[in-house]
N, C-alpha and C positions, 0 to 999 in steps of 0.2 A: 739280374729285375731287384729293386731295393724294395724297401718294406711297403714304402708311399705305395708304389707303383700296384706292388700286389695287392694290398688293402682296395685300392681304386678298382682293378681288374672283377670285384670279387662283387661291387656296387652293382646293384638292379633297382628299376621302379618295382614295385608294389601294387597287385590291381587288388581293388576293394574286395572281389571276391575272395582273392588269396589272403587277407587283412581279415576277414568272417572265420574263412576256412579253420585258419588256427583261433580265433577266437568267438566260437562261438556263443560261447556263454553272454556273450554281453545282449544277445539275441534274444535269449530266452531259451537254446538249445544247450545246457547245462548238464545234462542230466536225460539219459532217456525214456524216466519217468514222464519229466518233465516236457519232451517233445513232442509228443501227442498235443496237449492241449493248447503249447505254444502252436501249433501248427494250425489243429482248427480255430483257434481264435482269429489267428491273420487270415483263412479263409474265409470266414465268416463275416468278420470285420469289411474284406474287399466286397461281398453280397449284399450286406446291407450298405453299404455306400451306393453301390449301384443300383442297386431297387430305388432307394430313396432318389437319387440323380434322376431317372428314367419317371419317378412318381409311378411306381409298384409296386403291393404290396407285397409283401416279400414271405416265399415259400422257399422253405432254405431243407434239405436232406443230407445230415450228417450220418456217415458210415463207416466204424473199425472193424475188420475183418483179420482174426490172426492166419495169417496165410503159412510161416510158418515158423521154428523157433526162434524165438524173442523177435520176429519180423509180422508188420501189421499193418495190411493196405488202410490209408484214411482217404475216404473220399468225400466231397464236400461240392453238394447241388443247386445251383439256384435260378431261379425262374426270371432272371433281370435281363439287361438288353444287349445284354451278349457282347463278346467282344472281335473287332475284326481280324479276319485270319493273319494280316501283312503285320498285327500289333501284338498277338498272341505270344511269340517266341518272347518277347524283350519283355512285355509284363510278367511273366513269368520264369523267364532265364538268364537275367538282368540286373543286379542289383543297383540299386538306387537310380531306379527308371520309375517314373510315372507322373500322374498329370498335378498333384497336390499340390505338393513342395513349397512351389512358388505360388501358392495361394495363400490369400489372408483370408480362413472360414473356417466354419467347424468341422473337423472331419476325422473318424476315424483312425485311418492311414492316413501318413504325409509323406515320409521319405521314399518309399518303393522301397524298401528291404525286405516285410515281411512274409511274403509266401516265396519271394525269388530264393529267402534263405532257407525257408522248407524245405525248396526242390536242392538245392545246396547241401542240406543235412540228409536228405533221403541220398543224396550223390554221395555223401561221404561214407554212408556204413550199408547200405547195402550196393550201389552201383547200378540202379535200376530206375531208369527213367520215369521223369515224369509224365504223365498221361492230360491231357487236357482237350475237352471236348469243347466250341462253343458255337452258337446258331444266335444269327444277329435280327433275325427275323421269320417268316412263315415264306417268305417268298423267296428268298436266300437260302443255299444248303449249310449243313453244317460241316465243321471240319472239327480233324480229329489230330491232334500231335503229340509224336513222343519227346521229350525236350531234357538236355543235360545242359550245364554253365560251365563254358571254356573258364576255369580257374585263371589261367596267365592272363585274359585279354579281359575277362568279365564280360563276354559274349555269349549269346546262347548258339547251341549246336542242337540242329534240328534233325533227333535220328531218324524219326520219319513225317510224312506227312499225308493225308488223304483226305479225300469228299467223304462223308459219309448218310446214311439215315440213320436221323434221329427222330423220335417223336415228338421230343420239345420245340417250339412253337420259336421259343426264344431259352438265353439262359445261358450259363456256363457251368462246367463238371470238370474237378481236377481230381487226381488218384495219385498217391504219393506210399511209396513202399518204405517204413526202416525201419529199423532196431529199436525197440520202446519196449514199454509193459502197462499192462492197465494196474497197475498196482496205485494209482492215484486217479480211478475210478469216481471216485466219490468227490472228487476236487472236479472233475470234467463236467459230472451233472450237476453241481453246482454253478460251476459259469453256464452250459445250458441254460437253467430255469433264473439266474441272473439278469444274460442277456437276456429272458422273455421279457422279464418284470421291469426292463427300462427301454424296451424294445414291444410297447401293446400293441403293434400293428402288425409284426412278423409272428407267423406259424413255422415253428422247428418240429421236425421227427428225426427223430436219433436212431439208429440200432447199434446200439454195441454190445458185438460179438454175439447176437440173438436177441441182445436183454433191448426191448423197445421203450423209448420213451416221446410222450408228445407234450408238447408244449404249446397250444393253440394261442392263435390272436384273440386279445381281449376289446381291439376296436379297430375298424374298418376304416378308418381316416387316415388317410395316407399324408405321410410325412412332407412337408414342400423342403425341397434342401435348402441349405445357407447360402446366399448369394457372396461372392467373393469381394471382398474391398482393397481400396488401397493404403499402402501404411500410413500409419499415424504419426506424424511429426515428433511425439514423445517415445514412439518404439523402435527407430531406427539408429544404425549405425553405421560410421565414417566409412565404411566398407561398402555396403550396401549403396548408402549416398552416390559416393564416387562411380560403381558400375550405373546407375539410374542416371548420373550426369551427362556421363561419358554417351549414354545411348539415344539422350535427348537433341532436339534440332530447336528446342523451343527457346523463348528468353527467360530468365529466372523467374518474374514472376506467374507466367504462365507455368510454368513447370512446376511451382509449387501446388498453385490453383489445381491444376489436372494432377498432378502425378501424388498428393498427399491424400488421407480422407480428412474432413469436416475443416480444410483450409478455404477462405473465403478472401474477397478482397482485401476487408479489413486485416485479417492476420497475415495476411502477404505482407502488404507494407509497413504491415510492426516485424518481420521477421525481417525485412531485407535494408531497414533500416538501422536495427538492429546491427545487423552484421557487416556494415558500410559498404555494400555491393550497391551494385547501379542496376535497376528492373528490368533493365533492355540489353543484359549482358546475356549473351549465349551461354546455358550450364554446361555444353559441351567443353569450351573453353576457359572451367573455372580450373585454377591451379590448388594443390593440396591443402597448400595454409590458407586459402579464400573457403573452399568446401570446411574446413575444420572452424571457420569464424560462421559460415553458413552454419553448421550442425547444431554449435553453441547458442545460436539465438533459436532456431529452429525447436531447443528443447527450454530456453525461456519464459517463448511467448505462451499464454495460455490462451490452449485451442481445447473447442470441446471433445468429449470423447466420442471413440471411434460408435457408429449408430448397430450398436448388439442386435437391435431387429430384424438387423438384415443379415449379417454373418454370424449368428448363432442360434442356437435350434436347442431353446431348452425342452423337456421333456413337459414341463407344465402339472400341477398338483391332481387336476381329476384325472390326466393317465397314468401317475406313480400308484395313485392308489387302487384304478383299475388293474395295475399290472401287479403289484402286489398282491389283490384279493381273488386275482386266481392261482394263485402260487401256495398262498398262504392261507392260513385258516387265523385268525385273532379275533381277539374282544378288542381291540380298538387299534384306530391308525388313523394316523395326522401326515398333511405334507404342506410345504412352504417351498414358494420358491420367490429368492431373492432378487431385488433389483441389481440390474448390472453395473458390474463397477469395471476398474482398469487398472493394471499394474504392470510398469514400464510398458506402456503404449498398446497392451495387449487388451482387449474386452474379454470379460469372467460372467458367470451368472455360477451361482450356487443353489441348488436345491437339494431340499431333504426330508427323509419323511421320521418318522417315530412308528413303531408298533408295540403292541402288548398283550400279555397270555397268550389264550389260544392254543394252541399246540406246539409251542416254544418251551425250550426247556428252563425248568424253574431254579432250576443250580448253574452257578457257571458263570463265566461274562456273557455281559448281551452279545445277540448277531450284530456284528459291524458289515456292512457291504458299502465299497468305496468303487466307484467309479468314474471314468474322465473320457467324456463324448460319447458319452452312452456305452461305454466299453466295460464290464468287469475288472476288477485291480484285485489277483488270487493271491500274491504272495508278496513279502516287504510289509508285512503292516506294521510292524514294529519302526519301520524308518519312514512312514508316508505322514507327509503333514498331516491329512485327515484325522489319521489315528492321534496325534500329538493334541491337534483342535479338539477335539473329541473326550481327550483325558482332561483336559482344563477346564470344563466345566463341570462346577461344583452339584452335580446329580442328588447329591443328598438334600438339598433345597426341594428337590425336585418330588421327593419320596421316596428315591430308590438307592439301595446298597452302591458301595463305588469302590472300585480295586482298578484306578485309571481309568478306564472305559466304564458304565455302569456293566453292573454285576442282577443278573433275574430272567424272568421271561421278556426280555426287552429287544426289539430290533429298530437298528438305526439303518440306515441308508442315508448316502450324502454323494453326490452328484456333481463335477469340478463341468461347466461347458466353457471351453476356452478357443480362442484362435490358434492358442499356441499352449497349450498345455506343460507345465515346465516340469518336465518329470524327471527324474532320480538317473537314469541310466538310459540307455537304446532299447531295452527291455520293456522299457514302460510301466514298471513294476507298483511304482510307488512316485507322489506327488513330492514336491520336492518344497522346503517350508519358505514361502512367501508371503511374507506380513499382512500383507490387504486378502488372501486368499483363508488364511484360519483366524485372521478375523470375521469373517464375513460368518466361516462355519458357523464360530462360537457364537454370535448373534443368533442364527438360525435353528442351531442346537436350545439354545436358553429360548426362543419363544417356541419350540414343540417340548419342552422340557412343560412350559407352565399350560400349555392344552393338556401332559397327560398328568400333570399334579390335580387337574380340576377333572378330568376323566376319573382318576384311583381315589379323591376327595370326595362325588358323588356316588362310584361304587358304595365305598364305604357305606356313605349315607343311605343305601338302596337297600345295604343289607342291614342295616339298623333297622330300617322301615320293615323291610319284608319277616325279619324275624318278630317283630313287634306285633305285624299283620297275622304272623303263623301264630302267636300265643293267643291272639284273640280271636281268631276263626276256630281253632282248635278248643279253647276252654269253653267260649261262651254257649257253644251248645252241649257240650258236657255239663254245665252250671245247672245250664236251663234243665235236663233229662235229670236231674239228681233233685232240682225243688220241686218240680212238678210230680217226681216219683214221695217225694215227702208231704205235698200240698196234695196229692191224689188228685191231679187234673192233667190234662195234655198239655206234653208239652210246647211251649210259645215257638213262632219263629224267630228266628235270632236277628233274620236280616236287616230290619228295623235300625235294630240298634249298633248292627255293623255300618249302616250308613252315617250316625248321628257322628260314629268317633271317629270314622276314615273318612271322608266324604269322597271317596275313588275311586275308580273302576277296580274293581279285585275281581284276578283270575284263580279259582282252585282246580286244585287235581284232584283226587283221591279215588282209592279202589278198593270193592267194598264187594266182597264175596264173588272175585275175578269179572265184574265189570267195575271199567276206568269213566270215572265222571268228572268231564269237566267243565264248569260252571265260570261264566263270566258275568260279574254282577255290574251295573249300573248305575255308582250311588252319585253321581255327580248333577247337575242341574242342566245339562246340555248334552243333545243325542250322539252318539260315538259309532264309529264302522271301525271295527277291529278285523283284522285276521289274525287266526290262532292258529302257531303249529305246533306241533305237537309229535315229536321224534323216540321213535322205540320200536322196539322186535315187534309187535302186534302191527296188523297190516289193517285192524278195521275193518274189514266187510263187511261187518254187519251194522256198522256205525249208522247212530240216527243222531240227528241226520249225514244224512250222506256227505263225506267226504269232496269239496272242490277241485280237491287234488291229492295225489299221491306218488310219492318218488321214493324208488328201491335208492338206498346208500349201504354197500355194503350190507351187513344183514340186517337193516335198519329202516324204518316205514318212517318217510317223513310227509306227514300227515297235515292237511290244507283246509279249513274252513273260513269264508268270511260271513261278518254277520252287521246287523245294523239294530242299532243296541238304543231305547228310548231312556231319559230319567227313570230310576227307581225303575226297572225292570233287568233284567236278566235273560242269559241266552245260555242253554246247554245242551250237551254231548253225551251221548255214550255210547262206546264199546267193547266188545270181552277181548282183555287182556290181562297183565300180569301188574302194570301201572310202573315199570320202568322209563327209564328215559327224559327228556324234557319238555318243557312248556315254556313258549314265547310265546307275545303278545305285540300285535305290531296297529300302528296309526293311533296311539294314544302317546300324549305325551307322558314322560318318563317320571317327571313329579307330580303326575297326577294317577300314577298305575302303580299295581302290588301283584305282584304274582308268589303266591303260596304255593306250592306242591307237598300238599301233606302226605306222599308216600315216599318222601325222600328224608 
């Protein structure tokens, strides 16, 4: 046997499962630490997609339990529509098997790799089969499978299949055991929290080796899953055009109108005229050179952009703010959703939010939350187009310090929604540098920067006014007392003088001899209805008047009163306490309100 024959005898085809078995880093399984996060991410993505397609509010359980040295059992359970028994082995035991790859619409998963890759990773590290339980409705039984993947053929191996009693009406549960560690527990919690922010309709419960966390839903509005659209003429390549033409028995004009998004009679006639073909030609008989001419004409003719409202599902400004508010305490938050745009025939929408203050770290870089199709991107931040675009903004012009991304107590959220998010790799960690996407991110960041600058300017102005008001409210009574002492007459009421100086609603809190006194004086010419919030360690059980509502938050009591105050009148509440805590007034325009805490 000569050398050529010897080499030929060693050659054989490689299954996709074998390829990823040796290149698992491409799918996000490059380390045991990251394996847990990637597995949970893929399972939760599938659960959210399934619930949205069935128009169900998602209830998702995530469990992590250490079963042996360096071995963890990962459990993800949802209340989705379930999977038919015939499909379960292929969904979890065959790579590149799914329902979304050929659909042009926004979805979290597309390739049909993620969850089956987790099954393969578990098989490589522990050899323990994945356990899948699923039920499609209360009239149908639940089925339990134990699955492995035959790497040589990329086919599922059913170790065990049985019908069981399950107390869930419908849903799916997967259990996977593999070698890993909880060294990245903080990043895992960040993933769950960030997922909750951009999916405010979902409830997620997590048990991380006995450490319980609940991420409640902020909205009961069911998400309507986007619908698939036909490919756009500007986003198609020769190979796909050739396959589509070969499968069609229609004439060329019918093929263009029925097979592509936003192509009508006028567009079709123009494409056909430029291509030099006859509109009655059967597309299945077109030769490669004719297809090349057709493709060139399709990408030359101006065609309206794809219908983004049909195939995309943006979060929305209101829902973004609700999601942020339930997970983070901020002094300011604003969100923006840009109009849809197109890159290479693919529609996309950029959404963003900016938050400031609250309990954010005052030192160091801003918190940057990156998302693609409602999925958090936790790794490769420096290689992501989102980070690059945020860094290109001149944040100093918006009163923020900057070292690449801004610094200080700032939170930035950017969400890219698209039918085809251009990731830098199969692990889907970072968005590739696409000019159209980066431009939209820069524009929305500039819009939000202006909003933040206005807030910071108002805050500084209000602070100056409050300091001025504090001086007035503090000094006038003292001056009046001193003057009355000198002239030996009773001290006059200084409230009318305060009214002449300020002409605003003035709220004051002060503590004298263990009695906390809150006064709200209406020095305007119109009646006001206010809600008074006082957070402090005092329970105010002896408050006069009684509180309308009291809530315990940690070691403090959040006390609430509602009051209607006529012009040139005042409302007062007192209770026993130390005077610590905060005072907040709602129901009055910030420009007409001054809050003075004389205990501060």
